[in-house]
C-alpha positions in Angstrom: 217.3 60.3 109.2 220.0 57.2 108.1 220.0 56.3 104.4 218.1 52.7 104.4 219.8 51.8 101.0 223.8 52.2 102.4 223.8 49.2 104.6 222.7 47.2 101.9 225.2 48.5 99.2 227.6 47.8 102.0 226.8 44.5 102.6 227.0 43.8 99.1 230.6 45.3 99.0 231.5 43.7 102.1 230.2 40.0 100.4 232.0 41.1 97.2 235.4 41.1 98.7 234.6 37.9 100.6 234.8 36.5 97.2 237.8 37.9 95.8 239.7 37.1 98.6 238.8 33.5 97.6 238.5 33.7 93.2 242.1 35.5 93.4 243.7 32.5 94.4 242.3 31.0 90.8 245.5 32.9 89.7 248.3 31.0 92.1 248.2 27.4 90.1 249.2 25.9 93.5 246.3 26.9 95.5 244.4 24.0 94.5 240.9 25.9 94.5 239.1 25.1 90.8 236.1 27.1 91.0 234.8 30.3 93.0 231.3 31.3 92.6 229.5 34.9 93.3 225.5 34.5 94.3 225.3 30.8 92.9 221.8 29.7 92.3 222.4 26.1 92.6 223.9 26.2 96.2 220.9 26.4 97.9 220.9 29.4 100.6 224.1 29.5 101.3 224.6 31.1 98.0 226.9 34.3 98.7 230.3 32.4 97.8 231.0 29.3 96.9 234.9 27.8 96.6 235.1 24.5 94.8 238.7 22.8 96.0 240.6 20.0 93.7 242.3 18.2 95.0 239.6 18.4 98.4 241.5 19.7 101.5 242.1 17.9 104.8 240.3 19.2 107.7 241.2 18.8 111.3 238.1 16.5 111.3 236.4 13.8 109.7 236.4 13.9 105.8 238.5 16.2 103.1 236.6 19.1 102.3 235.2 19.4 98.3 233.2 22.4 98.7 232.6 25.3 100.7 229.1 27.5 100.8 229.0 30.9 102.8 226.8 32.9 103.9 228.2 36.6 104.5 226.7 39.2 106.8 227.7 42.4 107.7 226.9 44.4 110.4 226.8 48.6 110.5 228.7 48.7 113.9 231.5 46.4 116.4 228.9 46.4 118.9 226.4 44.2 117.2 226.1 40.6 119.0 224.4 37.2 118.7 223.5 33.8 120.4 221.7 30.5 120.0 218.2 31.8 119.2 219.3 34.2 116.4 220.4 31.5 113.9 216.4 30.5 114.0 215.4 34.1 113.9 214.7 34.7 110.2 215.3 38.7 111.3 218.9 38.0 112.0 219.5 37.6 108.1 217.0 40.5 107.4 214.6 37.7 106.1 210.8 37.7 106.9 210.5 33.8 106.9 213.1 31.6 106.6 216.4 31.4 109.1 219.6 30.4 109.0 219.5 27.5 110.0 216.2 26.6 107.7 218.5 27.6 105.4 221.5 25.5 106.0 218.5 22.4 106.5 217.3 23.2 103.3 220.7 23.3 101.9 221.8 19.9 103.2 219.2 18.0 101.3 221.4 18.8 97.9 224.7 19.8 99.1 226.0 16.4 99.0 229.1 15.2 101.3 232.4 16.8 101.7 230.7 20.3 101.8 231.2 22.9 104.8 228.5 25.7 105.1 229.5 28.7 107.2 227.9 31.7 108.7 230.6 34.8 108.2 229.8 37.5 109.7 231.4 41.1 111.3 229.0 40.0 114.4 230.6 38.8 117.5 229.0 35.9 119.9 227.6 36.8 122.9 230.1 35.9 125.4 227.9 33.7 127.8 225.6 32.4 125.2 225.7 28.5 125.2 226.9 29.3 121.3 230.5 30.2 122.3 230.8 26.7 123.8 230.2 24.9 120.7 232.2 26.6 117.4 235.4 25.3 117.7 238.4 27.8 117.3 240.2 25.7 115.1 237.5 26.0 112.0 234.2 27.2 113.4 232.4 24.1 112.8 230.0 23.6 115.5 231.5 21.1 118.3 228.3 18.3 118.2 229.8 16.6 121.2 229.2 19.5 123.1 225.7 20.0 121.9 224.9 16.2 123.3 225.8 17.2 126.8 222.6 17.0 129.0 219.9 14.5 128.5 216.9 16.8 129.8 215.4 19.6 128.1 216.5 22.2 131.0 219.9 21.6 131.1 222.0 24.3 129.1 222.4 22.4 125.7 219.1 20.6 126.2 217.7 24.0 125.5 219.7 24.5 122.6 218.4 21.7 121.5 214.9 22.0 122.0 214.7 25.4 120.4 216.8 24.3 117.1 214.7 21.3 116.7 211.5 22.9 117.2 212.5 25.1 114.8 213.1 23.1 112.0 210.5 20.9 112.6 212.7 17.7 113.4 211.7 14.6 115.5 214.8 13.4 117.2 217.9 15.0 118.3 219.8 12.8 116.1 218.1 14.8 113.1 219.0 18.0 114.7 222.8 16.6 114.9 223.0 15.0 111.3 222.2 18.5 109.9 224.3 20.2 112.0 227.4 18.6 111.1 229.4 20.9 108.7 227.7 23.8 110.0 230.4 26.2 111.0 230.0 30.1 112.6 232.9 32.3 112.0 231.9 35.3 113.7 234.3 38.4 114.2 235.7 38.7 110.8 237.8 41.9 109.3 235.8 44.7 108.8 234.9 46.7 105.1 238.0 48.4 105.4 240.2 45.6 106.5 238.7 43.4 103.5 239.9 46.3 101.1 243.3 45.5 102.6 243.3 41.5 102.5 241.5 41.8 98.7 244.4 44.1 98.3 247.4 42.1 99.6 246.1 38.9 97.7 245.8 40.7 94.4 249.3 42.0 94.7 250.5 38.5 96.1 249.5 36.4 92.1 250.4 39.7 90.5 248.0 42.5 90.1 248.3 45.5 91.2 245.2 48.1 91.1 245.7 51.7 90.0 246.5 54.4 92.5 243.6 56.4 91.1 241.4 57.2 94.0 241.5 57.6 97.6 237.7 57.3 97.8 236.8 54.4 100.5 233.6 53.6 98.5 235.8 53.2 94.9 237.4 50.0 95.1 237.5 48.3 91.6 237.0 44.9 92.5 233.6 46.1 94.1 232.6 47.3 90.8 234.0 44.4 89.3 231.7 42.5 91.7 228.3 44.3 90.1 229.1 43.8 86.5 229.6 39.9 87.4 225.9 40.1 88.3 224.7 42.3 85.5 226.6 39.9 83.4 225.4 36.8 84.8 228.5 35.6 85.8 227.9 33.4 88.8 231.1 30.7 88.4 234.6 31.7 87.9 237.3 29.4 87.3 240.8 30.4 86.0 240.2 30.7 82.6 237.8 32.8 82.8 238.5 35.0 85.6 242.0 35.7 83.5 239.8 36.7 80.5 237.2 38.6 82.9 240.1 41.0 84.5 241.8 40.9 80.7 238.4 42.6 79.4 237.7 44.7 82.0 241.2 46.4 81.3 243.8 44.6 84.8 246.7 43.3 83.8 247.7 40.0 84.9 250.6 38.3 85.5 252.4 36.9 82.0 252.7 33.3 83.9 248.8 33.3 84.7 248.2 32.8 80.4 250.3 30.2 80.0 251.1 28.3 83.7 252.7 25.5 81.9 255.9 27.9 81.1 256.2 29.2 84.4 259.6 28.3 86.0 260.4 29.2 89.5 264.0 30.3 89.9 266.1 31.6 92.7 269.0 33.1 93.4 270.3 33.7 97.3 273.5 35.3 98.7 272.0 35.5 102.2 269.4 32.9 103.8 265.5 34.7 104.2 263.5 32.6 106.1 260.9 32.9 104.4 261.9 31.3 100.9 261.5 27.4 101.3 263.7 26.3 98.6 262.1 22.3 98.8 259.3 24.7 96.0 262.1 25.1 93.6 263.8 21.9 91.5 267.5 22.2 92.3 268.8 22.6 88.9 266.6 26.5 89.6 268.3 27.6 92.4 271.7 28.6 92.4 273.6 29.1 95.4 276.3 32.0 96.3 276.0 31.8 100.1 279.5 30.0 100.4 280.9 33.1 98.5 280.0 35.4 101.5 280.2 35.2 105.1 276.8 37.0 106.3 276.1 39.9 103.9 280.1 40.7 103.2 282.4 39.4 100.7 285.0 37.2 101.5 288.0 38.0 101.4 289.3 35.3 98.6 286.4 36.0 96.5 285.8 38.9 94.2 282.2 40.5 92.4 283.4 39.6 88.9 283.3 36.1 89.4 279.5 36.1 91.0 278.7 37.8 88.4 280.0 35.5 86.0 278.0 32.7 87.7 275.0 34.3 87.5 275.0 35.5 83.9 276.0 31.3 82.9 273.3 30.7 85.5 270.7 32.4 84.1 271.5 31.6 80.4 271.2 28.2 80.6 267.7 28.5 82.8 266.9 30.4 79.5 267.3 28.1 76.9 264.3 26.0 78.8 261.4 28.1 79.3 259.8 31.7 78.6 258.4 33.0 81.3 259.9 32.8 84.8 259.5 33.7 88.1 262.3 34.9 89.9 263.6 35.2 94.0 266.3 37.1 94.4 267.3 36.6 98.4 270.3 38.7 97.3 272.7 41.6 97.4 271.0 44.8 95.4 274.5 43.7 93.3 273.5 40.8 92.2 269.7 41.7 91.2 270.8 44.5 89.0 273.1 41.6 87.5 270.6 39.7 86.9 268.3 42.1 85.2 271.7 42.6 83.2 271.4 38.8 82.1 267.5 39.1 81.4 267.1 42.2 80.0 264.0 43.3 77.7 265.2 42.0 74.1 266.5 38.6 76.0 262.9 36.6 75.2 262.1 36.4 78.7 258.6 36.9 80.3 260.0 38.0 83.9 258.0 38.2 87.4 259.8 39.1 90.1 258.8 37.7 94.1 259.1 40.9 95.9 259.5 40.4 100.1 257.8 43.4 102.0 256.3 44.0 105.4 252.9 42.2 103.5 254.4 38.8 102.3 255.8 38.0 99.1 254.0 39.7 96.0 254.4 39.1 92.1 256.2 42.4 90.4 256.1 42.3 86.6 256.4 45.3 84.4 252.5 45.3 82.9 250.9 44.6 86.1 249.2 47.9 86.0 250.9 49.4 89.1 252.6 52.8 87.3 248.7 54.5 87.1 249.0 57.2 89.1 252.2 56.3 91.1 255.2 58.5 91.4 258.1 59.5 89.6 261.7 61.0 90.1 263.0 64.3 90.8 266.5 64.9 89.1 268.6 66.9 90.6 272.4 67.8 89.1 275.3 69.2 91.0 278.7 69.7 90.4 281.4 68.0 92.6 284.5 68.4 90.7 286.2 68.3 87.8 286.2 64.8 86.9 284.2 63.0 84.1 282.9 60.4 85.9 278.9 60.6 87.5 277.4 59.6 91.1 274.0 58.6 90.5 272.2 58.4 94.3 269.4 56.5 94.1 267.0 56.8 97.2 263.4 54.8 97.7 264.4 52.9 100.5 266.7 55.2 102.0 268.5 58.7 101.7 271.7 58.0 100.5 273.1 61.3 98.9 275.0 62.2 101.7 277.0 58.9 102.3 277.3 59.3 98.3 279.2 62.9 98.8 281.2 61.5 101.8 282.1 58.5 100.0 282.9 60.3 96.6 285.2 62.8 98.4 287.5 59.9 99.9 287.1 57.7 97.3 286.6 58.8 93.7 288.0 61.7 92.9 286.9 60.7 89.3 283.4 62.0 89.7 282.5 65.3 88.8 279.3 65.1 88.7 276.1 64.1 91.2 272.9 63.0 90.3 270.6 63.1 92.8 267.1 61.0 92.1 264.1 60.9 94.7 260.5 60.2 94.8 258.0 63.2 95.9 257.1 61.5 99.1 260.6 60.8 100.4 262.4 57.9 101.4 260.4 55.0 102.5 259.6 51.2 102.2 256.4 51.5 100.2 257.4 54.0 97.6 257.9 51.5 94.6 254.1 50.4 94.4 254.3 47.4 91.8 256.6 46.1 88.9 255.5 48.6 86.2 256.3 51.4 88.8 259.9 49.8 89.0 260.7 49.6 85.4 259.0 52.9 84.8 261.8 54.3 87.3 264.6 52.6 85.6 263.6 53.9 82.6 263.8 56.9 83.8 266.9 56.7 85.5 268.1 55.3 82.4 267.0 58.3 80.4 268.5 61.0 82.7 271.7 59.3 82.7 272.1 59.5 78.7 271.1 62.6 78.6 274.1 64.2 81.2 276.4 61.4 79.3 275.4 63.5 76.0 276.1 66.9 77.7 278.8 65.7 79.9 281.2 63.5 78.0 280.2 61.4 81.2 282.7 58.0 81.3 281.5 55.7 84.0 278.4 56.2 85.8 278.6 54.8 89.2 275.3 53.6 91.0 274.8 54.0 94.9 271.1 52.7 95.3 268.8 51.9 97.7 265.6 50.1 96.6 263.7 47.2 96.6 265.6 44.2 94.8 263.1 44.3 92.5 264.1 47.7 91.3 267.8 47.0 90.9 266.5 44.0 88.9 264.5 46.4 85.6 267.1 49.0 86.3 270.0 46.0 85.3 267.8 45.6 81.9 268.7 49.0 81.4 272.5 48.5 81.9 273.4 48.9 77.8 271.3 52.0 77.8 273.2 53.3 81.0 277.1 52.4 79.4 280.1 51.9 81.2 279.1 51.5 84.9 280.6 50.8 88.7 277.7 49.4 91.2 278.2 49.7 95.1 276.9 47.7 98.4 276.2 49.7 101.2 277.6 48.2 104.8 274.4 48.4 106.2 276.0 46.6 109.5 279.0 48.9 110.1 281.5 46.0 109.8 283.3 47.4 107.1 283.4 51.3 107.8 279.6 51.8 107.5 280.5 53.1 103.7 280.2 51.6 100.3 282.2 48.7 99.1 282.5 48.8 94.9 281.2 45.3 93.7 280.2 44.8 90.0 281.1 46.7 87.0 282.5 46.8 83.6 285.7 48.6 84.2 288.7 46.9 83.3 290.8 44.9 85.1 293.5 46.4 86.3 296.1 43.1 86.6 299.4 43.4 88.8 
């Protein structure tokens, strides 16, 4: 016999995930979201999730949208369908006396202008039902011009008007139309697991990375946080109260969330990335290095050390005018490493990194909680010869060790030892879970290099890295601990022999 409590609990969690989808926008200073409420008593009837925008958002019709009240309804199966009659049937929303449209009628009495009321449901509208012709594909708002079609009560829309008007005890169609203004139906919404992914992705985009402590589908931290809000009778979250609530719950938030006035967005570009809109940056906060390169390749008349110096000068100047920096690195791995070397741990700057991936940009920082439950490097040392140098092969995004061995054998006879750094699951594009994880991995590499230096009197560490740029940044922060180094870029396109190319280093420059 099915457990009658389970659907109610799932419905609560589903509603909570819709709340967090909007509430996390409060941590984005550019979202325009002023507050988000959960089970808000003042939002009569449509009280599951309430969003307040400041400034009001533009709509595809009529006046700007200032408040959006949502009634969230989860269904146990994808087979659930509904039509216009269900909107005046109390059982459709698991009520005994008051239907959804009656709730709408009650809410409109106190809701005020510039307010939208939305039914959010996993169920879908029945294909042939007249309701399917009324719901706008732009925002779900009912197309009242369509509802007015047909003069008699026996026409298709006439029957709909009659059923709804009588259910609401209204005398005229004009009264019904006034009630239905700004009412939206958002059917076929993402399922429970899809909403979990939506919230997780949104959290990462504002700098929150949940620990990978459980694989259970029912153990999602944001669900329990919503229950904690109800227990503590917290209905409304604005930016400050949300940050405090999360911190009290032990969840790390990006440093710039605490001090948005000190936040500056800085970009370094050595190649174009379509996802980056440079118009969002102040001109003085963008360092363009595009003229040094033909595509991804260094021009013949340029050198890496000059670029390294430009990065050092640029970031040092920026650091004088800010305490917190959000860094976009549309740049070579070498330049991400060089950036970290400048903004080292004792630089006085709180750096955050915009890390691009398959799900879009995420904000990574060294205290985002992503290291909990994440993997560590597995190290293996291998003797290659009698040389005094060390080759460090770091395989996070793709395998490197075979390419490194091939390169070293022909081009770096001074290398006598190889340090192979791999993750337990092997190379993949999601091997690093966030900023704290990346920083911890870089700490491990630096510690192992220091250990090998002490044992084998290493002169130079040759760094061959396949990893997200954020990891390269944190590894650059460890440059002093690593000691004398030589960085390399890999020829991904195969236009330069398909091997490694030396880039920045601390080696002395040899002059002819």
